[in-house]
Residue, then its C-alpha position, 0 to 999 in steps of 0.5 A: x471640164x474647165x478644171x481638167x483643162x487647167x490641170x492638164x495644161x499645167x502638166x503639158x506646158x511644164x513638160x513641153x517647155x522643159x523639153x524645148x529649154x533642154x533642146x535649146x541648151x543642148x543646141x548651144x544657145x545659152x543666152x536668156x532670150x533664147x531660153x525664155x523664148x523656148x519657154x514661151x514657145x512651149x507654153x503656146x504649143x501646149x494649148x493644142x496638145x492639151x486640147x487634143x488630150x481633153x478631146x480624147x477623154x470620154x465625157x458622155x457616160x460616167x463610169x458605173x464602177x466609180x458610182x456610189x451604190x444605190x443602197x446609199x441613197x435612201x434616207x435612214 
């Protein structure tokens, strides 16, 4: 599950940071400290978002449609 967490966090953090940076620039703050602050805030806000996405995924049962067929498991 950890590799899914890293993948989801990387996507969510880039989207969230991008949204916040665009919002800061549209608001009229063009200095580097505000842009970097928005990027850091986006990275920190992404932790709970990624956690909620991972909790929504069903980890209890594997999907039977994606399993290998049973006739593939015997030794030839």
